[in-house]
N, C-alpha and C positions, 0 to 999 in steps of 0.2 A: 780651143780644140788642139789636140796634139796628134802627131803621126803615130799610127799603130801598125804593127805587122800582124796580119791575120793569116793564120795557118788553117786552111779550110778543113783539113782532116789530119790531126796530129799523128795518128798511126802511120801515115804515109811519109811523114817527115823523117829523114834518115837518122837524125840524132835526137829523137824525141826524149829518150830517157836521160841523156846528158843534159838536155835543156831543162827538164823537170827537176833533176838534181840541183843544178845551178840555181834556179829560182827558190827552191826550198832552203838552200844554204844562204842566199842573199837576203831573203825576206824575214820580217820580224812579226808579222801578224797575218791574219786571214779573215776572210768573210765567206760564208757558205750558206746556201739557201736551200730550204726543204719545205715541202708541204708539211703542215702541222698534223701529222698522222702517225700515231704510235701504235695503232691497232692493225693496220694492213701489213702484209708481208712484202718483202722486197721483190719477190717474184711477181706479185700482183701489182705493185706500184714501184717501178724501178727508181723513181724520183726520190724515194725515201731511203735509198741505200746508204747506210752509214749514219742515218740520223741519231739512232740511240747511242752509238758510240761517241758522236760528237757531243750530244747532250751531257755525257759523262766526264768531259774534260774539265779541268779546273780553270778558274779565272775567266769564265765565259760571260758574254752578254747575249741574251736572247730577246729579240724584239720582233714584233709583227712586220712583215715585209709587204709593201704596197704593190709589188711586182705581180702578185698572184693571190687570189682569194685564199684565206685560211693557210697562209705560209709564214715561215719565220726566217729571219736572218740571224745567224750565229756568228758572233765575232770573238776573237780572242788572240792571245799571243802565240805566235808560231814557235812553241818551245819543243823540246824532244818528244814529249808525250803527244802533242798535236801533230808533229811531223810523222811519227809512227802511225798514227791513226790515218792520216793522209795516204802514206805509203801503202797501208793496207788495201786501200781502195783504188789506188792509182797505179803503183808499180807492181805490187805483189799479186794483183787479181785482175790483170788485163788480158785481152785476147787480140786476134787480128783485126777485129771490127771496132773495139772500143778500148782506147788506152787508159780510159778513167772510168770507173764505176760511179763517180760522183756527178750529179747532174750539172751543177754550176757553182763555181767558186772563184774568188779572187785571192791572190797573194799580194801582200802589202809591204812596202819598204819605206821606212821613215814617214808613215802616214800617207803614202802615195800608192795607189793601186798600180801595179806594174805587170801583173800576169793574170790572165783569166782563162779558165776552161769553161766553155759554154756548150750545152746540149751534148755533153759526154765527149765530143770529138774536136770541136773548134777551139783553137788556142789563139788568144789575143795578147800581144806583148807591147808594152810601152817602149818607145825607142829612145829611152835616155842614153845619151852618148857613153856614159861610164859603163852602163850595163852592156851596150852593144860592143864596146871595146873588150870587155872581159869575155864575152861570148866568142868574138872573133879569135881571141888567144886560145880559146878551147877547141877552135876549129870549126865552130858553128857559124855558117855563112847562110844568108837568106837570099842571095842572088841566084838567078837561074833555076829556081825550083818552081814546078808548075802549080802546086796548089797553095801558093802564097799570094796575097794582096797587100798593098800598102794603102792605108786610108787615113784621113784626118777626122777624128771624132773624139769625144770624151767617153770615158768608161761609164759615166752615169747615164749616157744616152743609149746604152746597149743592155 
């Protein structure tokens, strides 16, 4: 188990856009989860928001996900095309309630999961010292903020 920072509602975090930009720049791969449903609309089932766009990215692996019945895990490199697709649903399409329109995803650096958005609003960060140091240099501090918890667990357990 490793120490994680859990931001309970990312939209309330003062520097959430800088935080997201930082992790998109630092990471080299992603994992994203969707119900395997290409027939419903995103209005009917918000969990599939972005599914068709992610399926169209190059160099993907699509596998069944055992976290939910009839669902898939899509993995791939976090190249410019993938980043643009994420930005479409995270930064370019947010509101005051939901910073992300994507249900749940990980960003990966050197084969290690370091960033997770869960249930559209919860953000979980791996506390690797080199990442925390870079975030501090950007003026991102996690002390004295009400909606943050620090816990020990593995990403595979959430």
